[in-house]
N, C-alpha and C positions, 0 to 999 in steps of 0.2 A: 504494500500500500504506500502510495506517495506520502511523504512526510508533510503534515500540515504545520505551518509555523504560526504560533500564537503571536499576534501582533502587539507584543508588549515590549517596550523599551525599558531596560533596567533603570530603576529609580525615577522613571518619568511617566508612568502610566497615568492616565486621567483619573482613574479610581484612587490611586494613592495621593495624587496631588490635591484632590478634592477632599482628602481626609477620610476616604472610604476604604473598606477592605478590598483586596484584590478581586475576589470572585463573588462575594456574598451580596454586594450592592447595598450594604448596610450604611445608609446615609447618616446614621446617628453617631458614627465614629468621626469625631472632629479632631483636627490637629490641636495639640496642647498649646496654650499661650505660654510664652517664655516667662519663667518666674524670676524674681529678683534674688540676688545673693550678694554676699560681701566678697568681692574678688580678693584673692591672695596673690595673684599674679596679673600680668597683662600681656595682651597680644600686640606686639609692635608691628606695624606695617612697614616692611622694608622697601617695597615698591609695588606698583601695579601698572599693568598695561592692558591693551585691548587687541584682540585678534579678529573678532567677528562672531556672529551668532551661530549656535549649534543647530537650531531648528529642532527636528524630531530625532536627532542623532546625539550620541555621546562622544565628546572629544576629550580624550585624556592627554594632558601635556607630558612631555618627556623631559627629564632632568638629568643633565650630565655635568657634574661639578658645578661651576657657576653659571652654566648656560641652561636656559629653559626654551624648549621648542614647542610651539603651539600651532594648531590648525583650526579651520572653521569650515562650515558648510559651503560657503561661497567660493572656496578655493584659495583662501589666504593661508600662507604659512609664514611664521615669524620666528626669528631667533632673538631672545633677550639675553644679555650678559649682565648680571647684577642689576637688572631692570632697564638697561640701556638697549634700545632696539638696534641690533647689528645689521640685520637685513630682513626684508619682507618681499615675498614673491606672491603674485596672484596668477593662478593658472586658470585656463579655460576648461575647468573640470569641476563638477560638484563633488565634494568629499563626503565620506560617510563614517569614517572611523578616526580614532585618535592618531597620534604621531609616535613613531619610535625612532631612537637614535642611539648610537654608540659614541657620538662626538665626532665621527668622521663621515657618516652617512645618515641621512634622514629619510624615513619611509612613511608613506601615507597610503590609504586605500580609498576606493570609490564604490558607488552602488553598482557599477558595471563589472565589478570583480577585478579592476585594474589595481596594480600596486605601482606607485610612482616613487622614484628615489631622487635625492638631491644631495649635492655636496654640502656638508654641514658647515664648512667655513664660509662659503660664498652664496649658497642657495642655488647654484647652477644645476639644472636638470641633468641627470645621469642616464637612467634607463627606465623603461616601462615594461611591466610583465603582467600576466593575467592568471588569476586563480579561478576556481570553479563557480563561485557565486559572490554576492556582495561582501565587501569587507566592512564589518561593523566594529572590529576591535583594532586597537593600536598594534601594529607589527612589532615583533621583538627583533632587535638588531644586535649582532655580536657573533663571535666565533666564525667569522667569514660567512655568516648567514643572515637572511631576512626571513623570519618565520612568521607565517600569516595563518590565522584561524579565520576561515571564511564563514559566511552565514549558514552554510549547510553542515557546519561542524567538522569540516575537513581541515587538516593542518598541513600546510605546504612549506617545505624548506627551499628557499630560493638562494642562489649564489649571490653574495653581496657585490661581486665584481660586475656582473652583467644581467642579473635577474633570471638567469636560466634555472629551470626547476631541477632540483636534485632529488627530491622525494616527496611523496604525498602519503599522509596517514589518514585512514578513514575507518569508521565503524558504523554499523547499522544504527539508525536513530529511531526513537519512539515515534508513534503516530503524531503525537502532539508535543511540542517543545516551545520554550520561551525564545523570543527574538532577543538575543543577548549580545552585549558588547564586550564580553569577557575575552581576554587575550590568553597568552601563554607565558610561562616562565622559561627563560633560556639560560642554561648553565654551561659549564665547560664541556660536559659530555652528554648532557641530557636536556630534553625539552619536556616540561610537565604541562599537561593540558587537562582542563575540566570539560566533560562532555555531557550532552543530554542523557537523561536516564540515571543521573547520579554517579557517573563514572569519573575516576581520576586516573590518568594514564601517564606513564613515563616512557619517553621515546628517545632512542639513540639519535643524537642530533646530526650525525654524519650519514646514517643509512636510512633513518625513518622507521627502523624496526622497533616494535614494542619491547620494553624491558620488564615492566610489570603493569598490571591494571587492577584497580581496587574499586569497591563500591563505597562511596561516602554515604549514599542513601539508596534505599531500595524503593521503587515506585509502589504505592499502595493506595487502595481506594476502589470504589465501584465504577467510576467513570474515568475516561481518558483525562479529563480536566483534573480530577483528584489525584491522578497518578503522575502528574508532572512533578519531577524531582530532579531538576537540572542544576548543575554547577554553573552559576551565573556570576561568579566573582572570582578573583584571582586567588589561588592558594598561596600560602606563606611558608617559607623555608627558613629554619634556623637550626644550626648544628646538624644533627642526624634526624631531625623531625620535619615533617611536612604536614600542615593542617589545612583543611578546606571546609567550606560550608555549602549546603545545598538548599535550594528553595523547596519548601514543603518536605524537608528531610531532616538532616542533622548536621552537626559539626563534628568532625573526626580528625584525629591525628595519627599519623603512620610513621614507621621507620622508612626513611627515604631510600635506603639501600635495598630493602627487601619488599616494601609495601605492606609489612605486617601491621595490623591495627594495634595502637597503643591504648586509645580510649575514644569514646564517642558520646555525644549528648543529643537528645532530640530537640531540635530547634529549627525554625525556618528562617533562612537569610538569603536575600538576593543582593545584599550590599557587600558583605564580605567580612574579613577578619584581619587581625594582626596579632603579633605576640612579642613578648619580651622574655627575660630569663625566668620569670616566675609565672606569668599568666598568658592566657589566650583571650583576646577581646573580640566580641562578636556584636554587630548591629543586626537586630532581628527585624522582621518585616512589619512590626507594629511600632517601631521607634524606640525600643528598649535596648540599651547597651549593657551587655553581660560581660563579666570577667570570670574565667574558669581557671583553676589551678592547672598549670602546664603539665605537671607530672601525672595527674590523676583525673582531670576533668571535673573535679568538685567545684561547686559554685562558690565564688568568693564574694561577689557583690553584683547588684544590677541597678541601673539608673533608668527609671521609667518616666522621668519628667519631660522627655522629648517625644511623647506618644504621638504616633502618626505624623511626625515631621519629616518623614522620608529621608532617613539618614544615609550618608555615605558609609563606606567601610571605615572603621577606626584606624588611626595611625599613631603609633607609639612615638612620643617625643621625649626621650629621657625617662623620667619617672612619671610622666604625664601621658594622657591620651587625647588626641584631637579627633573631632568628627564634625562634618558639615551637614546642612539640612536644606530643605526645599525653599527657604527664603534667603539663602546665601549667607546664613550665619554660621560661623565656625566656633565650636565650643571646645574648651579645654577642661579636662577632668583630671583629678588626682588618680594615678594608677593604683594606689593602695586601697582607696576608699570609694572611688566613683563619685566623689563630690565635685561640683563645679568650682573652678578656680579662676577662669577668665572666659571672655567672650569677645568676638570681633565680627563686625558686619562687613560685607563686601558690597556688591551692587544691587542686592535685593532679589536677584534671580537665582534659581535653583543651582546648587552644586550637585551634578549628577555623576560626573567623572570621579574616579578614584583619586583622592588627594595624593600628592607625591611628596616624599621627604627630600629636603635639600639642606644638608648640614644639620643644624639643630632646629631648623624651621620646617615650614610646610608650604607647598605651592598648590593652589586650587584654581580651577578654571570653571567659570560659571556658564550657565546656559546662554546668557547674553554676550558672552565672549570676553568677559573680564578675566585677567590673569593676575592673581594676587600672591605675593610672597609675604608670609607672616612668621614671626619668631616670638616664642614665649619668653618672658622675662620676669 
């Protein structure tokens, strides 16, 4: 049966943005108003710039040292160094995914399944390649590769020199899946990708051969809609552990070498996770931020005062955790207790892309095209 793609964009569905649940249509679920608190820190805005609006797509910026690369729906691609615009190119193509870079090459994708590359120093176009369907995710660039996850959940490894295809990895997909902007993690020997149906797979980045495949979540329910259990956010690796979260599923941590399960907890997240030495942090689909013990999965704390505010994945910043919401507000919480310590506003439009770490700070790109670099103090 031909796969039917559920037309939901991560963090941007009309149901979520109106404060409703994803599938129930319960209009009684309203987004929480922000509560006042006594700040014990502050978010300093280091700089902000603009690239262009995202439209119905999600554009994740790429951070390489002091450089930030950002793209927009209208075909604009910009490089900022410490907030200073180094170059800007406008191409005659509509873009559909975020941007990837290793500091030497920049890659973006289009709704036509095209992958476009540019010189990171000058913005000069280099090559164009094509994958099997629209590119909704930011390509991963490194190890002589540009790795692209296309909208049909295929993962393609392209040669960074000329865009020629080296390999393609694919698996059978469920009848119903989320339209997701989730990309892949690219390491020295491995590519890790989340797939529809709750699967997490490690792929040899030179051959495209699978190394291991595990189930973060198993589809369950009476209907195809209830059985959607996709990995729609990036997994996180630290040390020998890799952790991931699934929509309508669970969060689980595995041994990255073997794929053996360490622990799991039932929770639904389309936003994602992050971890530090002690805890794994998860934004669930109702706007609650959870902290679990990294070694056992035991609950440490949860913060529910951001109910239905359509959170991004959390991002660890030292001993604190940052998360952004559908009004472009960036919240900073204490990693030990989950209490609010600081808050910053951007341009008032939703932050749907995964926040990126830069040094001790955070870079976010809003739906209206604002790019903001913030640092806690």
